[in-house]
C-alpha positions in Angstrom: -41.2 56.6 -27.4 -44.2 55.3 -25.4 -43.5 53.3 -22.1 -45.3 50.3 -23.6 -42.8 50.0 -26.5 -39.9 50.5 -23.8 -41.4 47.8 -21.6 -41.6 45.3 -24.7 -38.0 46.3 -25.6 -36.8 45.7 -22.0 -38.8 42.6 -21.9 -37.2 41.3 -25.3 -33.9 42.1 -24.1 -34.2 40.2 -20.8 -35.7 37.3 -22.7 -32.8 37.3 -25.2 -30.2 37.5 -22.4 -31.7 34.6 -20.5 -31.9 32.5 -23.7 -28.2 33.5 -24.3 -27.2 32.5 -20.9 -29.2 29.1 -21.0 -27.3 28.3 -24.4 -24.1 29.2 -23.0 -24.8 26.9 -20.0 -25.7 24.0 -22.0 -22.6 24.6 -24.4 -20.2 24.4 -21.4 -21.9 22.4 -18.8 -25.0 20.4 -20.3 -25.6 17.0 -21.6 -23.7 17.6 -24.8 -21.2 20.0 -23.6 -17.4 19.9 -24.6 -16.3 18.4 -21.4 -19.1 15.6 -21.8 -17.7 15.1 -25.4 -14.2 14.7 -24.1 -15.3 12.1 -21.5 -17.2 10.2 -24.3 -14.1 10.4 -26.7 -11.9 9.0 -23.9 -14.4 6.2 -23.0 -14.6 5.2 -26.8 -10.9 5.1 -27.0 -10.6 2.9 -23.9 -13.3 0.5 -25.3 -11.6 0.3 -28.7 -8.5 -0.9 -26.9 -10.4 -3.5 -25.1 -12.0 -4.7 -28.4 -8.6 -5.0 -29.8 -7.3 -7.1 -26.9 -10.5 -9.2 -27.0 -10.2 -9.8 -30.8 -6.3 -10.9 -30.2 -7.6 -13.3 -27.4 -10.4 -14.7 -29.8 -7.5 -15.4 -32.5 -5.4 -17.2 -29.8 -8.3 -19.2 -28.7 -9.4 -20.2 -32.3 -5.8 -21.5 -32.9 -5.9 -23.4 -29.7 -9.3 -24.9 -30.9 -8.0 -26.1 -34.1 -4.9 -27.7 -32.1 -7.2 -29.5 -29.8 -9.1 -30.9 -33.1 -6.4 -31.6 -35.2 -3.2 -32.4 -33.1 -3.3 -35.4 -30.7 0.1 -34.4 -29.3 -1.2 -31.2 -28.2 -4.0 -32.6 -26.8 -1.8 -34.9 -24.6 0.4 -31.9 -23.6 -2.8 -29.9 -22.5 -3.8 -33.1 -20.4 -0.4 -33.6 -18.9 0.4 -29.9 -18.2 -3.0 -28.5 -17.3 -4.8 -31.4 -15.9 -1.9 -33.5 -14.3 -3.2 -36.7 -16.3 -0.6 -39.5 -16.9 -0.8 -42.7 -18.9 -1.5 -46.0 -17.3 2.0 -47.4 -17.1 3.7 -43.9 -15.8 4.1 -42.8 -12.4 3.5 -39.1 -11.2 6.3 -37.3 -9.7 5.8 -34.0 -8.0 8.7 -31.6 -9.1 7.5 -28.9 -6.6 8.9 -29.2 -3.2 6.2 -29.2 -0.3 
């Protein structure tokens, strides 16, 4: 076998080894590695949980909006409890001691 053929075989072998190590490095430590994939899956699960909480909060707010639009007693309750409003002939009594 000539030295040129040996040289090209060694060169091809070295290039294949370099490519193999590059692929292994990318698989285990690269942008699309198993570790990064696991991080993304965890983040997706967290965001899905947040989405469920936000959807529940939206439903609660929609129900409150319906009550505020259609129920005068509820509007009065909210005005008294949250805003501290009273009717003209009523007197405000602070229940919390100073």
